[in-house]
C-alpha positions, 0 to 999 in steps of 0.5 A: 584581450578585454571583453565588454557586453552591452545592449542595443536599443531593442535588447539585442546583446553586443560584445566588444573584444578589445586588444587593450585591457584599458578600453572603455566601452560606455557608448549607448545606442540612442536609436528608437528601435522596437523590440525585435520580433522574429518568426523563425521556425525549424521544419523537418523534411521527412524525406530527406531527414534534414531541417529548414529554417523558415525565417520570413522576417529576413525578407526586409534585411538591409541590402547593399547600403551605400558605404556612408550608410553601412550599419557595420561601421562605427557610429558617428555624429548624425549617423547611428549604426549597429555599433554605438562606439566611435571605433572598435577592434572586433564586435560580436552582436546579435543579428537583427534579421536571424535565421535562428532565434529563441528555442530555434538557436541563435545568429550573431554577426562579427565585425572583424575591423571598423575599416569598411574598406578592408577585408580579413586578408588586410588584418594584421596578425594581432587583429586575426588573433583577436578574431580567433579569441572572439570565435572561441569565446562565443563558441564557449558562451553559446555551448551554454544555451540549452537551444544550441547543439552546434556552433558554426563560425563563417565568413561569406565574402563577395557579391557572388557569394550573396553578401549583402553588406560590404563591411568585413564581417562573418557570422555565428550560427548556434544550430539547435540540432546537428547539421546535415553536413556534420551527420555525414561526417560522423557517420564516415567517422564511426564506420572508419573507426569499426572498419580499421580501429583508427580515426578517419580525420587523422588518416586523412591528415596523414595521407595527404601529408604522405602524398604531398601533391595537394598540400598547400601550406604546412606549419608546426601546428597547422596543415592546409591541403586541397581535399583529394575529392574537392567539390569546389574549384579551389578548396582548402582544408585547414587542420590543426596537427593535434586533433581537437573537437573545437576551438576551445581546445586549441593549445597556445602554439596552435593559437599562435600560428593560426593567424599567419597560416590563415592570413597567407591562405587568404592572400593566396586566394586573392592572387589565384586569378592574377592581379587584374581580377577583383578580390576573390569571393569565398566562403570560410567555414569552421567545423566543430563537433556538436555538444551532445555527440558521444565521444566528441574527442573523435571529431576533428576541428577544421576550417573549409575554405573555398571559391565559387570562382572556377576561372577568370571571369567564370563562376561555378554554378550549382546546377542540375547534378549539384542542386538536383542530386547533390553530386558535385562536378569539379572542373579543376583537378585538386592537384592543379588547384594545389599547384596554383596555390603554392604558385602564388605564395607571398614572397 
């Protein structure tokens, strides 16, 4: 992998990740852009104890532009985008409309491919491996920023999820705090250790392997299963079998096997509801240990993949119980979801 860093016209950082070591990235951003002025603010909710990012400047972000005006496609004559080059493998750049910025963290965009009409599931094994390298490198780089406590790599896919740009891309958030969801995991982790003397993540994976009914896919280095108490209609958790706190700690075997495993899961997701359904909307979320937490090695890196589609043509809405009280009601038994995901395996 070759990494080349540059700056856009407004001063934002952009990094090319190339599979070829001889790639030359010298294109300059010619756009007349003013320096970015963000008004991101983190506010503390005293009742719930969590934090909310207030970012009014995001109201003006790009919203479903036509394909020939996509800001994530390569630049061409007469049409300059966020990527100055005429082509690219993987690109990461600072978000022009960040939810978090400055002392309040950092937001980056990850373009998985220059092909506007592709999806992550269309990538080759080598392309997916390069994305993994980019995620890992950004985790390492953001870990050095004093304003970042936790790195969150994720992809929102599909209009139903709320995606405003159709180009295959994801994002990376550098939070200045430990997120509420991670806080809950850490609390459960500590309680389980005190009660049993064992690691909770290890026990969850061992229990799923022993039960077997919810295991979707298993390799030498990774295992994917529908969790026992899945919140979403179709939800899969992907764990490396050797527990590590973040992407930086994956060994070579896990790195080599990950692209095949992940691409297979994504392709199965697109087949859940049959050949006549549009691509399945999903969220793919990497969970990594915060940097300042005691004994980071107790935390287990894992990826959670889920869709808000519950059946053909119908979405799972977060209504009264979910939105009002954070109590999820799942219409699809996890065992049935796992069986369906095994049925649609690639031949």
